[in-house]
Residue, then its C-alpha position, 0 to 999 in steps of 0.5 A: m176517176s171521181i171520189l168526191t164531186v162538189n155541186n152549187v152549195c151555198l151557206s149562209y147565216g141570215v143575210s151574209d152569204v159564206l159560200k155561193n155556188i161552190s162547184f169542183s170534183v176531186n179525182e182519186g189520189e189528188k191532193v187539193g190545198i184549200i186556201g183563202a183569207n181567214g173567214a172565207g169559209k174554208t172550215s165550213l165548207l171542210n165540215i159540209i164535206s165531211g157531213t158534220a154540217q149542212s148546207n143551206s143547198g147544193t149537193v156533196n156527192i162522195r164515191k159509195g164506200t168511201k171513208i173519210g178520217f178528219l183533222r179538226q182544226h181544234v182537236n177535243d178530248y174525245y178519248e177518255n182514260c185512253t193513252v196515246l197508243d191506244v187513240i193510234s189503235s183506234t184506226l189501225r189494225e194491230e200489226y201496224k203498231t211498230k209503224a204507228e210509234g214510228v210515225l209518232k216519233s216523226l211527229g215530236i211524239p217521244t216514245e216515253l210518251h206513247h203509254l201516257p195518258l192523252d189528257t196529261l198531254s198538251g194541246g200541241q201534242k194532242t193535236r199531233v197524236a190526232l194526226a199521226s192516227v188520222m194519217m195511219g188510219d184505214f181512211d180513202i179522203i184524209i181532211l187536214d184543217e191547219p195540219t201544221n200548227h204546233l209542228d217544228v220543221e222536222s215534223l213538218t218534213s215527216l208529214e210532207n214526206m207521208v202526204r206525198l207518198s200516199k196515195k189516198t186523196f187529201l183536202i188540205v187547208s194551211h196558211d203554210r205556203y211552203f208545205l202546200d207547194r211540197t204536197t199538193t197537186h191542186t188548189l182551190e181558193i174561196e174568194n168573195c164566197e166563190c171558188a176557182m180550181y186551179s192545177g198546181g200548188y200555192s206557187v204555181f196558183s198564185e201566178k196563174k191567178r195574177k196572169l188570169r187577172e191581168d188578163a181579164l182585167k186588160h180584157y175587160n179595159l178593151q171591151q170598154k174601150e170599144i163600147a165607149r167608140i161605138e156608143a160615142f159613134i151612135a151619138n154622132q150619127r143620131k145628131w146628124n139624124r139623117e135617115r142613113n145616120i139612123i140606120a147606122a146608129e141602130s146597125r151599131m146598137k144591134a151589134l152593141d146589144r149583141m156583144e157579150k159583154l165582160s164582168k169587170p174582175k172583182n177586187a181581192p178581199k181587203s187585207i191590211s196594209f202598213g209598214f214599218n218605219a227604222k230609227e236610225s242607229g249604230e252599225d252593231v246592233l246586238s253582240v251575244r256572247e256564251l248565253s245559256k239557259g237551262y232549267n234543272g240541271n238540263e242546259l237548253f241552248k249556249v249561243s253566241f253571235e253577232l247582229k249587224k245593221g240592215q241583217r234580218l236574222f232568223i233562229l231556227g230549231s225543233n219545238g222546246c229548243g229554246k228559241s223563244t225563251l232566248l227572244k224572252i231574254l234578250t227583251g228582258r223578260e227572262i234571265q239567263n243562267s251564265g253569258t252576256f248580251e249588249y245592244g248597240y248605241n241607240q237601239e230601240i226594239g219592238y218585240y212581237d210576242q207569240e202569245m201577245q201578252n203586251l194587249d190589255e185585255e180590258n182595253t177596246v181595240l180603240e183603246e189600245v191604240y189610242e194610248i200610244c197615238g192619241d196625238m193623232g187624235i180619233t179619226k187619224t187612229r180610226s183610220l190606222l186600225a182601218s187598214f189592218n182591217f178593224l173597220g166600223d164597230d170592230v174598234f170597239k170590240p174588248i180585246s178579250a174577245l178577239s180571235g187570234g188573227e185579229r189579236a196578231r194584227l193588233s200587235i204588229c199595228k202596235m209595232v208600226l206606231a213606233e219607229k224602232s231600229l230593232i224588230i223582235l218577232d216570235e212567230p209572227t205568222n202565226h193566226l195569219d192568213i196568207p194575204s196577211r202573211e205576204i204583207l207582212e212579208t213586203a213590210l219587213s223586206e222594206y224596212s231598213g232596220t234590223v230583224l231578229c225572228v223566230s219562225h217554222d213558217r218556211y215561205f216566210i224564212k226563205s223570202l226574207a232571211t239574210h242569216i239563219l242561226e240554228i239550235n239543235k244539240n244533237a247536230y252540232e257540236t256546239s250545240f247551234h252554228y251561225f250562217a251568215e247565208n239565206y234559207e236555201r244556201y243554209l239548207n245546202l250547208r247545214q250537214s257539213f257541220f253536223k258531228e257525223e261530218f266532223a269526225q269524218v274529217k278528224e278520223k281521215p286528216a290525209n284526205s283533201a277538201y277536194e276528196n272529200a267533197k267529191k265523196q259526199r257529192n257522190q254519196k248523196q247522188r246515191d242517196e238520192k237514187r235510193f230516194k226515188l226508188l224507195e218513193k217508188l216501192i213504198p206504194e207498191t209494198e203497200e198496194k200489194i199488202k192491200f191486195l192480200e188483205e183482201k184475199i184473205s178477207t174473201e176468197y182465201a178465207t176458206d181455203y187454209v193453205k192459200l189463207e197460211e201463204a198469204t198470209t206468211e206473205k202479208d207479215s213478210l211485206e209488212e216487215s219489208l215496209l217498216e225497214l223502207l220506210e225507216e231508211y226513206y226518213t233516215l235519207s229524207e234528214s240526210l238528204g236535207d229535204f226540207 
């Protein structure tokens, strides 16, 4: 049953179209991922749907009584003199307080922050609080604009589980392809100001779109060949200029006029295009020995690893574990507390800083690049910048006026100019849209040098990683573990190295490896079976609570006996729901469900 219908919505600024004849419908309970290049109009569409902006024409019809919750990409300070729990409570009933605290913790807001004023939190923490408030609010449609920003892998997993379990309707704008694959049932693409709806998550959409574009181009080319053949026949008949030839030519002309002409498939919006050139180096790229860093007696990490030529090592871990700090130490921007690191022979290093402090705010785009490659000349430099989508007068923009995405593209452009044997990247996909991320993936996969990268983008990691270094003081006895494996193998293996697993093995040394593996498999099967049951029980329990709440507020309101019975039953169900949710999150983590 449709809960939202958008009909022929158009939006333009002056002569520039942003959205043109946007039409689609969303059924209750569907989860729609909205994708498109930066500037395609995704956020504008969300604003129009939520009623915070007006279109030039067209209509948005929302089912009567529907409540909309909206997480904006940039969270403003709407709450003055409010604590974190005050913000959450503004959208919840009091009896959900315990559940709210659990959700906040799962999104990376620890208990000690729950009673602090909101304005004392960082921007990322404020976004997480706003996300928790929207996710737990009494809304029928939840709109999320880039909800995965500022979330580490553990928090992403919790959010995924919340979305997947919820029976609410979702509209989600995100560049996180892994998240979209895990949560969405449909994909709405905005391209060239128009839209198309596909069933399935991002990967399904991507394959369907590729096939549709291929088929459309094939049919268009075949029709063009047929039109050319008919036109050649008509021209030939007219050349003979006899009565029967003229009749034949006119007959074919009428057939040609009746033919429904296919439009040539539109080209995708221009995306950046580049490749990295590698400088030759030795096989030993980097050796790290018990390298540690901490502040005020609190050690962030102590790691050891070897990096060899051609490897792509990704450093993973929760926010605050010191991943970016480790890269800054390795690039000479910070000093370690202890330990050593040494680069191999003839290593030239390129560094991408997520804060992009390597850009001179006083320069224009052209000046920033021309300082590096002035010998290329203005024409070739502008051509290079054009391949990164800096077109026309864009090259004269001051860097201080660039968006996050433009800064990211410019930083990558500077790295492309110099041949490096080792590229060190700190969250390189932040600010990049999906087409740009895919181009970066391709460039790095074809790069013959070595890559050391910090990233939360699981699709990006899955596509590129040959080795994984996970920093996790709680999970590993050594506070880290090095996996000479790709991302999928890492996910399957990581649990076997957790502290709890080591403890079990030490307690039962007589058990064979086979017996231990068998027990683990059996336990995992039981956990997976219970996990699937919980996915069914939780929404069922929520539905029962909602049913009782409706009864309590309507027909039971004046029947004190039934009111007391229903209230008691509702309280019991809410306690059960909290237990089910706690068990669900515990199983989700133990199963490595991310």
